[in-house]
Residue, then its C-alpha position, 0 to 999 in steps of 0.5 A: m521512512f517512505k522513500k520517493m520511487h518511480k511510479n510502479f503501479k497502474l490503474i486497472s483498465p477495462e481490458n484487464v477485467y472480465y466476468s464469469y457466468k456467475g458474476e465473479i470478477f477476474y483479471k487478465g494478467i493481474k493477481n488478486i492476492w489478499n490473505y489478510e482479514t482486514i476490516s478497513f483495507k479495500k481493493s483499489d483500482y491500482y495494481c503493482t506493475d512489479c508483481n502484477t498484484i492488485l493494491y488494497n487501500k485504506k482511507i485515513s488521515i495520517e502523518v508519515n515520515t517521507e524522505d522529503r518531509i513529514k506529510k499528511v496523507n489520506n490514503i495508504y496502499a498496500c501490496s501484499n505480494c511485494k510487502k510494501f506500502h505506497i502513498i500515491e500523489k499526482d507526480v510522485v509515489y512514496t514507498y515503504n518496504a515493510e518486508n518482514e514487518f508487513e503483516k504487523k504494520l498492516y494490522e496496526l494500520d487496519e485498527l487505526k481510526e484517525d490521526i495516528e502517526i504509525f510510520k513516523y518513527i518506523d526506521k528509528e531503530k534501524d537508523l540507530e543500528n546502522k550508526 
């Protein structure tokens, strides 16, 4: 389940970006870590302030289970360092802490085309274990 969180990421400001003579992009104080071969996840303009790592996102129409209700979202962001997925809305952020399942869920999302409810029942087994 995606849980409501404090806003723990920011837009990358131009002051944090610089270029090498070869035209390579570098970030001042921000890590660009992405060790996954994904097709549809692209580097975003946001970075995680918890670990200073750039978030990657996928544009997709999907329903996810949040602690408020089931929401239809168009973007899912991933932090490869924290192993979390984020949904960014105007005033609120929803976060799913994938931990050891991060890579599995990432590749499942990467292969999805449209309208698959991959996160809807993610915590069902964990909920049963905790009862």
